[in-house]
Chimera marker file (.cmm) of the C-alpha trace (Angstrom):
<marker_set name="trace">
<marker id="1" x="114.319" y="142.298" z="98.400" r="1" g="1" b="0" radius="0.5"/>
<marker id="2" x="111.771" y="141.353" z="95.806" r="1" g="1" b="0" radius="0.5"/>
<marker id="3" x="109.849" y="140.219" z="98.744" r="1" g="1" b="0" radius="0.5"/>
<marker id="4" x="110.250" y="143.315" z="100.489" r="1" g="1" b="0" radius="0.5"/>
<marker id="5" x="108.505" y="145.753" z="97.683" r="1" g="1" b="0" radius="0.5"/>
<marker id="6" x="111.021" y="145.823" z="95.083" r="1" g="1" b="0" radius="0.5"/>
<marker id="7" x="110.221" y="144.681" z="91.892" r="1" g="1" b="0" radius="0.5"/>
<marker id="8" x="113.841" y="144.680" z="90.376" r="1" g="1" b="0" radius="0.5"/>
<marker id="9" x="116.874" y="143.690" z="92.437" r="1" g="1" b="0" radius="0.5"/>
<marker id="10" x="120.614" y="143.595" z="90.876" r="1" g="1" b="0" radius="0.5"/>
<marker id="11" x="123.898" y="143.098" z="92.202" r="1" g="1" b="0" radius="0.5"/>
<marker id="12" x="126.905" y="144.549" z="90.262" r="1" g="1" b="0" radius="0.5"/>
<marker id="13" x="130.595" y="144.706" z="90.875" r="1" g="1" b="0" radius="0.5"/>
<marker id="14" x="132.256" y="148.359" z="90.761" r="1" g="1" b="0" radius="0.5"/>
<marker id="15" x="132.835" y="148.033" z="87.193" r="1" g="1" b="0" radius="0.5"/>
<marker id="16" x="129.140" y="147.447" z="86.480" r="1" g="1" b="0" radius="0.5"/>
<marker id="17" x="129.427" y="143.827" z="85.507" r="1" g="1" b="0" radius="0.5"/>
<marker id="18" x="126.296" y="141.839" z="86.673" r="1" g="1" b="0" radius="0.5"/>
<marker id="19" x="126.797" y="139.238" z="89.606" r="1" g="1" b="0" radius="0.5"/>
<marker id="20" x="122.848" y="138.775" z="90.011" r="1" g="1" b="0" radius="0.5"/>
<marker id="21" x="119.641" y="140.094" z="88.938" r="1" g="1" b="0" radius="0.5"/>
<marker id="22" x="116.014" y="139.378" z="89.286" r="1" g="1" b="0" radius="0.5"/>
<marker id="23" x="114.428" y="136.525" z="87.228" r="1" g="1" b="0" radius="0.5"/>
<marker id="24" x="112.330" y="138.881" z="85.149" r="1" g="1" b="0" radius="0.5"/>
<marker id="25" x="114.626" y="142.009" z="84.853" r="1" g="1" b="0" radius="0.5"/>
<marker id="26" x="112.514" y="145.093" z="84.132" r="1" g="1" b="0" radius="0.5"/>
<marker id="27" x="115.643" y="147.033" z="83.630" r="1" g="1" b="0" radius="0.5"/>
<marker id="28" x="118.238" y="146.601" z="80.792" r="1" g="1" b="0" radius="0.5"/>
<marker id="29" x="121.123" y="148.096" z="82.827" r="1" g="1" b="0" radius="0.5"/>
<marker id="30" x="124.527" y="148.516" z="81.152" r="1" g="1" b="0" radius="0.5"/>
<marker id="31" x="128.040" y="148.394" z="82.733" r="1" g="1" b="0" radius="0.5"/>
<marker id="32" x="128.468" y="151.859" z="81.622" r="1" g="1" b="0" radius="0.5"/>
<marker id="33" x="125.511" y="153.107" z="83.329" r="1" g="1" b="0" radius="0.5"/>
<marker id="34" x="125.988" y="151.379" z="86.562" r="1" g="1" b="0" radius="0.5"/>
<marker id="35" x="129.830" y="152.951" z="86.671" r="1" g="1" b="0" radius="0.5"/>
<marker id="36" x="128.386" y="156.118" z="86.022" r="1" g="1" b="0" radius="0.5"/>
<marker id="37" x="126.318" y="155.856" z="89.209" r="1" g="1" b="0" radius="0.5"/>
<marker id="38" x="128.985" y="154.160" z="91.511" r="1" g="1" b="0" radius="0.5"/>
<marker id="39" x="131.404" y="156.745" z="90.397" r="1" g="1" b="0" radius="0.5"/>
<marker id="40" x="128.954" y="159.506" z="91.446" r="1" g="1" b="0" radius="0.5"/>
<marker id="41" x="128.574" y="157.743" z="94.894" r="1" g="1" b="0" radius="0.5"/>
<marker id="42" x="132.373" y="157.353" z="95.439" r="1" g="1" b="0" radius="0.5"/>
<marker id="43" x="132.792" y="160.691" z="94.738" r="1" g="1" b="0" radius="0.5"/>
<marker id="44" x="129.569" y="162.944" z="95.919" r="1" g="1" b="0" radius="0.5"/>
<marker id="45" x="131.595" y="165.941" z="96.280" r="1" g="1" b="0" radius="0.5"/>
<marker id="46" x="132.525" y="166.100" z="92.491" r="1" g="1" b="0" radius="0.5"/>
<marker id="47" x="129.918" y="164.482" z="90.651" r="1" g="1" b="0" radius="0.5"/>
<marker id="48" x="126.431" y="165.319" z="91.353" r="1" g="1" b="0" radius="0.5"/>
<marker id="49" x="123.785" y="163.190" z="89.767" r="1" g="1" b="0" radius="0.5"/>
<marker id="50" x="121.312" y="165.823" z="90.910" r="1" g="1" b="0" radius="0.5"/>
<marker id="51" x="122.602" y="167.739" z="87.892" r="1" g="1" b="0" radius="0.5"/>
<marker id="52" x="123.246" y="165.117" z="85.274" r="1" g="1" b="0" radius="0.5"/>
<marker id="53" x="120.721" y="162.601" z="86.242" r="1" g="1" b="0" radius="0.5"/>
<marker id="54" x="121.264" y="158.816" z="85.121" r="1" g="1" b="0" radius="0.5"/>
<marker id="55" x="120.107" y="156.440" z="82.561" r="1" g="1" b="0" radius="0.5"/>
<marker id="56" x="119.167" y="152.831" z="83.415" r="1" g="1" b="0" radius="0.5"/>
<marker id="57" x="118.405" y="150.762" z="80.351" r="1" g="1" b="0" radius="0.5"/>
<marker id="58" x="116.095" y="153.044" z="78.174" r="1" g="1" b="0" radius="0.5"/>
<marker id="59" x="114.633" y="154.883" z="81.092" r="1" g="1" b="0" radius="0.5"/>
<marker id="60" x="115.860" y="158.301" z="82.072" r="1" g="1" b="0" radius="0.5"/>
<marker id="61" x="115.986" y="159.442" z="85.924" r="1" g="1" b="0" radius="0.5"/>
<marker id="62" x="116.470" y="162.600" z="87.920" r="1" g="1" b="0" radius="0.5"/>
<marker id="63" x="118.311" y="161.991" z="91.289" r="1" g="1" b="0" radius="0.5"/>
<marker id="64" x="116.163" y="163.006" z="94.279" r="1" g="1" b="0" radius="0.5"/>
<marker id="65" x="118.945" y="162.126" z="96.949" r="1" g="1" b="0" radius="0.5"/>
<marker id="66" x="122.670" y="161.311" z="96.916" r="1" g="1" b="0" radius="0.5"/>
<marker id="67" x="125.151" y="160.850" z="99.662" r="1" g="1" b="0" radius="0.5"/>
<marker id="68" x="128.305" y="158.820" z="100.230" r="1" g="1" b="0" radius="0.5"/>
<marker id="69" x="126.503" y="155.364" z="100.417" r="1" g="1" b="0" radius="0.5"/>
<marker id="70" x="123.219" y="155.683" z="98.359" r="1" g="1" b="0" radius="0.5"/>
<marker id="71" x="121.367" y="157.377" z="95.541" r="1" g="1" b="0" radius="0.5"/>
<marker id="72" x="117.752" y="157.525" z="95.090" r="1" g="1" b="0" radius="0.5"/>
<marker id="73" x="116.574" y="158.097" z="91.403" r="1" g="1" b="0" radius="0.5"/>
<marker id="74" x="113.171" y="158.950" z="90.163" r="1" g="1" b="0" radius="0.5"/>
<marker id="75" x="111.934" y="158.221" z="86.724" r="1" g="1" b="0" radius="0.5"/>
<marker id="76" x="111.209" y="160.854" z="84.227" r="1" g="1" b="0" radius="0.5"/>
<marker id="77" x="108.499" y="160.533" z="81.578" r="1" g="1" b="0" radius="0.5"/>
<marker id="78" x="106.444" y="157.388" z="80.713" r="1" g="1" b="0" radius="0.5"/>
<marker id="79" x="103.286" y="156.183" z="82.056" r="1" g="1" b="0" radius="0.5"/>
<marker id="80" x="102.411" y="156.969" z="85.775" r="1" g="1" b="0" radius="0.5"/>
<marker id="81" x="101.743" y="153.220" z="86.515" r="1" g="1" b="0" radius="0.5"/>
<marker id="82" x="105.052" y="152.279" z="84.804" r="1" g="1" b="0" radius="0.5"/>
<marker id="83" x="107.206" y="154.632" z="86.635" r="1" g="1" b="0" radius="0.5"/>
<marker id="84" x="110.007" y="153.530" z="89.051" r="1" g="1" b="0" radius="0.5"/>
<marker id="85" x="111.866" y="154.774" z="91.986" r="1" g="1" b="0" radius="0.5"/>
<marker id="86" x="115.476" y="153.306" z="91.963" r="1" g="1" b="0" radius="0.5"/>
<marker id="87" x="118.155" y="153.122" z="94.655" r="1" g="1" b="0" radius="0.5"/>
<marker id="88" x="121.716" y="152.290" z="94.342" r="1" g="1" b="0" radius="0.5"/>
<marker id="89" x="124.007" y="151.597" z="97.247" r="1" g="1" b="0" radius="0.5"/>
<marker id="90" x="127.696" y="151.135" z="97.141" r="1" g="1" b="0" radius="0.5"/>
<marker id="91" x="129.465" y="148.809" z="99.303" r="1" g="1" b="0" radius="0.5"/>
<marker id="92" x="133.253" y="147.983" z="99.171" r="1" g="1" b="0" radius="0.5"/>
<marker id="93" x="133.305" y="145.414" z="96.251" r="1" g="1" b="0" radius="0.5"/>
<marker id="94" x="130.111" y="146.165" z="94.433" r="1" g="1" b="0" radius="0.5"/>
<marker id="95" x="126.706" y="147.788" z="94.467" r="1" g="1" b="0" radius="0.5"/>
<marker id="96" x="122.945" y="146.861" z="94.849" r="1" g="1" b="0" radius="0.5"/>
<marker id="97" x="120.042" y="148.116" z="92.756" r="1" g="1" b="0" radius="0.5"/>
<marker id="98" x="116.610" y="148.029" z="93.854" r="1" g="1" b="0" radius="0.5"/>
<marker id="99" x="113.737" y="149.355" z="91.873" r="1" g="1" b="0" radius="0.5"/>
<marker id="100" x="109.816" y="149.507" z="92.982" r="1" g="1" b="0" radius="0.5"/>
<marker id="101" x="106.882" y="151.131" z="91.294" r="1" g="1" b="0" radius="0.5"/>
<marker id="102" x="106.019" y="154.651" z="92.281" r="1" g="1" b="0" radius="0.5"/>
<marker id="103" x="103.348" y="155.419" z="94.864" r="1" g="1" b="0" radius="0.5"/>
<marker id="104" x="102.949" y="153.815" z="97.961" r="1" g="1" b="0" radius="0.5"/>
<marker id="105" x="105.938" y="151.303" z="97.614" r="1" g="1" b="0" radius="0.5"/>
<marker id="106" x="108.639" y="153.684" z="96.270" r="1" g="1" b="0" radius="0.5"/>
<marker id="107" x="110.176" y="154.094" z="99.480" r="1" g="1" b="0" radius="0.5"/>
<marker id="108" x="110.744" y="150.267" z="99.775" r="1" g="1" b="0" radius="0.5"/>
<marker id="109" x="113.607" y="150.510" z="97.141" r="1" g="1" b="0" radius="0.5"/>
<marker id="110" x="115.669" y="152.860" z="99.460" r="1" g="1" b="0" radius="0.5"/>
<marker id="111" x="114.827" y="150.965" z="102.723" r="1" g="1" b="0" radius="0.5"/>
<marker id="112" x="115.757" y="147.561" z="101.185" r="1" g="1" b="0" radius="0.5"/>
<marker id="113" x="118.930" y="148.986" z="99.528" r="1" g="1" b="0" radius="0.5"/>
<marker id="114" x="120.241" y="150.823" z="102.696" r="1" g="1" b="0" radius="0.5"/>
<marker id="115" x="119.722" y="147.782" z="104.886" r="1" g="1" b="0" radius="0.5"/>
<marker id="116" x="121.898" y="145.578" z="102.277" r="1" g="1" b="0" radius="0.5"/>
<marker id="117" x="124.597" y="148.098" z="101.873" r="1" g="1" b="0" radius="0.5"/>
<marker id="118" x="124.957" y="148.780" z="105.505" r="1" g="1" b="0" radius="0.5"/>
<marker id="119" x="125.326" y="144.931" z="105.950" r="1" g="1" b="0" radius="0.5"/>
<marker id="120" x="127.642" y="144.020" z="103.067" r="1" g="1" b="0" radius="0.5"/>
<marker id="121" x="129.812" y="147.132" z="104.588" r="1" g="1" b="0" radius="0.5"/>
<marker id="122" x="129.638" y="145.705" z="107.949" r="1" g="1" b="0" radius="0.5"/>
<marker id="123" x="131.371" y="142.429" z="107.038" r="1" g="1" b="0" radius="0.5"/>
<marker id="124" x="133.837" y="144.298" z="104.754" r="1" g="1" b="0" radius="0.5"/>
<marker id="125" x="132.289" y="143.203" z="101.468" r="1" g="1" b="0" radius="0.5"/>
<link id1="1" id2="2" r="1" g="1" b="0" radius="0.2"/>
<link id1="2" id2="3" r="1" g="1" b="0" radius="0.2"/>
<link id1="3" id2="4" r="1" g="1" b="0" radius="0.2"/>
<link id1="4" id2="5" r="1" g="1" b="0" radius="0.2"/>
<link id1="5" id2="6" r="1" g="1" b="0" radius="0.2"/>
<link id1="6" id2="7" r="1" g="1" b="0" radius="0.2"/>
<link id1="7" id2="8" r="1" g="1" b="0" radius="0.2"/>
<link id1="8" id2="9" r="1" g="1" b="0" radius="0.2"/>
<link id1="9" id2="10" r="1" g="1" b="0" radius="0.2"/>
<link id1="10" id2="11" r="1" g="1" b="0" radius="0.2"/>
<link id1="11" id2="12" r="1" g="1" b="0" radius="0.2"/>
<link id1="12" id2="13" r="1" g="1" b="0" radius="0.2"/>
<link id1="13" id2="14" r="1" g="1" b="0" radius="0.2"/>
<link id1="14" id2="15" r="1" g="1" b="0" radius="0.2"/>
<link id1="15" id2="16" r="1" g="1" b="0" radius="0.2"/>
<link id1="16" id2="17" r="1" g="1" b="0" radius="0.2"/>
<link id1="17" id2="18" r="1" g="1" b="0" radius="0.2"/>
<link id1="18" id2="19" r="1" g="1" b="0" radius="0.2"/>
<link id1="19" id2="20" r="1" g="1" b="0" radius="0.2"/>
<link id1="20" id2="21" r="1" g="1" b="0" radius="0.2"/>
<link id1="21" id2="22" r="1" g="1" b="0" radius="0.2"/>
<link id1="22" id2="23" r="1" g="1" b="0" radius="0.2"/>
<link id1="23" id2="24" r="1" g="1" b="0" radius="0.2"/>
<link id1="24" id2="25" r="1" g="1" b="0" radius="0.2"/>
<link id1="25" id2="26" r="1" g="1" b="0" radius="0.2"/>
<link id1="26" id2="27" r="1" g="1" b="0" radius="0.2"/>
<link id1="27" id2="28" r="1" g="1" b="0" radius="0.2"/>
<link id1="28" id2="29" r="1" g="1" b="0" radius="0.2"/>
<link id1="29" id2="30" r="1" g="1" b="0" radius="0.2"/>
<link id1="30" id2="31" r="1" g="1" b="0" radius="0.2"/>
<link id1="31" id2="32" r="1" g="1" b="0" radius="0.2"/>
<link id1="32" id2="33" r="1" g="1" b="0" radius="0.2"/>
<link id1="33" id2="34" r="1" g="1" b="0" radius="0.2"/>
<link id1="34" id2="35" r="1" g="1" b="0" radius="0.2"/>
<link id1="35" id2="36" r="1" g="1" b="0" radius="0.2"/>
<link id1="36" id2="37" r="1" g="1" b="0" radius="0.2"/>
<link id1="37" id2="38" r="1" g="1" b="0" radius="0.2"/>
<link id1="38" id2="39" r="1" g="1" b="0" radius="0.2"/>
<link id1="39" id2="40" r="1" g="1" b="0" radius="0.2"/>
<link id1="40" id2="41" r="1" g="1" b="0" radius="0.2"/>
<link id1="41" id2="42" r="1" g="1" b="0" radius="0.2"/>
<link id1="42" id2="43" r="1" g="1" b="0" radius="0.2"/>
<link id1="43" id2="44" r="1" g="1" b="0" radius="0.2"/>
<link id1="44" id2="45" r="1" g="1" b="0" radius="0.2"/>
<link id1="45" id2="46" r="1" g="1" b="0" radius="0.2"/>
<link id1="46" id2="47" r="1" g="1" b="0" radius="0.2"/>
<link id1="47" id2="48" r="1" g="1" b="0" radius="0.2"/>
<link id1="48" id2="49" r="1" g="1" b="0" radius="0.2"/>
<link id1="49" id2="50" r="1" g="1" b="0" radius="0.2"/>
<link id1="50" id2="51" r="1" g="1" b="0" radius="0.2"/>
<link id1="51" id2="52" r="1" g="1" b="0" radius="0.2"/>
<link id1="52" id2="53" r="1" g="1" b="0" radius="0.2"/>
<link id1="53" id2="54" r="1" g="1" b="0" radius="0.2"/>
<link id1="54" id2="55" r="1" g="1" b="0" radius="0.2"/>
<link id1="55" id2="56" r="1" g="1" b="0" radius="0.2"/>
<link id1="56" id2="57" r="1" g="1" b="0" radius="0.2"/>
<link id1="57" id2="58" r="1" g="1" b="0" radius="0.2"/>
<link id1="58" id2="59" r="1" g="1" b="0" radius="0.2"/>
<link id1="59" id2="60" r="1" g="1" b="0" radius="0.2"/>
<link id1="60" id2="61" r="1" g="1" b="0" radius="0.2"/>
<link id1="61" id2="62" r="1" g="1" b="0" radius="0.2"/>
<link id1="62" id2="63" r="1" g="1" b="0" radius="0.2"/>
<link id1="63" id2="64" r="1" g="1" b="0" radius="0.2"/>
<link id1="64" id2="65" r="1" g="1" b="0" radius="0.2"/>
<link id1="65" id2="66" r="1" g="1" b="0" radius="0.2"/>
<link id1="66" id2="67" r="1" g="1" b="0" radius="0.2"/>
<link id1="67" id2="68" r="1" g="1" b="0" radius="0.2"/>
<link id1="68" id2="69" r="1" g="1" b="0" radius="0.2"/>
<link id1="69" id2="70" r="1" g="1" b="0" radius="0.2"/>
<link id1="70" id2="71" r="1" g="1" b="0" radius="0.2"/>
<link id1="71" id2="72" r="1" g="1" b="0" radius="0.2"/>
<link id1="72" id2="73" r="1" g="1" b="0" radius="0.2"/>
<link id1="73" id2="74" r="1" g="1" b="0" radius="0.2"/>
<link id1="74" id2="75" r="1" g="1" b="0" radius="0.2"/>
<link id1="75" id2="76" r="1" g="1" b="0" radius="0.2"/>
<link id1="76" id2="77" r="1" g="1" b="0" radius="0.2"/>
<link id1="77" id2="78" r="1" g="1" b="0" radius="0.2"/>
<link id1="78" id2="79" r="1" g="1" b="0" radius="0.2"/>
<link id1="79" id2="80" r="1" g="1" b="0" radius="0.2"/>
<link id1="80" id2="81" r="1" g="1" b="0" radius="0.2"/>
<link id1="81" id2="82" r="1" g="1" b="0" radius="0.2"/>
<link id1="82" id2="83" r="1" g="1" b="0" radius="0.2"/>
<link id1="83" id2="84" r="1" g="1" b="0" radius="0.2"/>
<link id1="84" id2="85" r="1" g="1" b="0" radius="0.2"/>
<link id1="85" id2="86" r="1" g="1" b="0" radius="0.2"/>
<link id1="86" id2="87" r="1" g="1" b="0" radius="0.2"/>
<link id1="87" id2="88" r="1" g="1" b="0" radius="0.2"/>
<link id1="88" id2="89" r="1" g="1" b="0" radius="0.2"/>
<link id1="89" id2="90" r="1" g="1" b="0" radius="0.2"/>
<link id1="90" id2="91" r="1" g="1" b="0" radius="0.2"/>
<link id1="91" id2="92" r="1" g="1" b="0" radius="0.2"/>
<link id1="92" id2="93" r="1" g="1" b="0" radius="0.2"/>
<link id1="93" id2="94" r="1" g="1" b="0" radius="0.2"/>
<link id1="94" id2="95" r="1" g="1" b="0" radius="0.2"/>
<link id1="95" id2="96" r="1" g="1" b="0" radius="0.2"/>
<link id1="96" id2="97" r="1" g="1" b="0" radius="0.2"/>
<link id1="97" id2="98" r="1" g="1" b="0" radius="0.2"/>
<link id1="98" id2="99" r="1" g="1" b="0" radius="0.2"/>
<link id1="99" id2="100" r="1" g="1" b="0" radius="0.2"/>
<link id1="100" id2="101" r="1" g="1" b="0" radius="0.2"/>
<link id1="101" id2="102" r="1" g="1" b="0" radius="0.2"/>
<link id1="102" id2="103" r="1" g="1" b="0" radius="0.2"/>
<link id1="103" id2="104" r="1" g="1" b="0" radius="0.2"/>
<link id1="104" id2="105" r="1" g="1" b="0" radius="0.2"/>
<link id1="105" id2="106" r="1" g="1" b="0" radius="0.2"/>
<link id1="106" id2="107" r="1" g="1" b="0" radius="0.2"/>
<link id1="107" id2="108" r="1" g="1" b="0" radius="0.2"/>
<link id1="108" id2="109" r="1" g="1" b="0" radius="0.2"/>
<link id1="109" id2="110" r="1" g="1" b="0" radius="0.2"/>
<link id1="110" id2="111" r="1" g="1" b="0" radius="0.2"/>
<link id1="111" id2="112" r="1" g="1" b="0" radius="0.2"/>
<link id1="112" id2="113" r="1" g="1" b="0" radius="0.2"/>
<link id1="113" id2="114" r="1" g="1" b="0" radius="0.2"/>
<link id1="114" id2="115" r="1" g="1" b="0" radius="0.2"/>
<link id1="115" id2="116" r="1" g="1" b="0" radius="0.2"/>
<link id1="116" id2="117" r="1" g="1" b="0" radius="0.2"/>
<link id1="117" id2="118" r="1" g="1" b="0" radius="0.2"/>
<link id1="118" id2="119" r="1" g="1" b="0" radius="0.2"/>
<link id1="119" id2="120" r="1" g="1" b="0" radius="0.2"/>
<link id1="120" id2="121" r="1" g="1" b="0" radius="0.2"/>
<link id1="121" id2="122" r="1" g="1" b="0" radius="0.2"/>
<link id1="122" id2="123" r="1" g="1" b="0" radius="0.2"/>
<link id1="123" id2="124" r="1" g="1" b="0" radius="0.2"/>
<link id1="124" id2="125" r="1" g="1" b="0" radius="0.2"/>
</marker_set>
């Protein structure tokens, strides 16, 4: 996914434990932060990240899209060059996180995350 426009990629289980991550992680994501997002995806009717937002590492995000499989988060504050677009896709056993810098490549994170989420769900993973 890094070659597909994402500058950060991480795979986590549903409790937020890290399975794999980019070599040079730009986000220091905690298990609690992932659990919060995964729970929101799983219960999209009761937990709305568009109202509460999310935090990944030390960065704060607003939710710009949420459905039963994926959330898309846009970083609040900070330098325009350092802002990230982050997508999180939930599959049966875990989730995938993809982050891309804002601007032209920001939709890359959503496209890549949706592709991997759909594939992992298709093989019942």
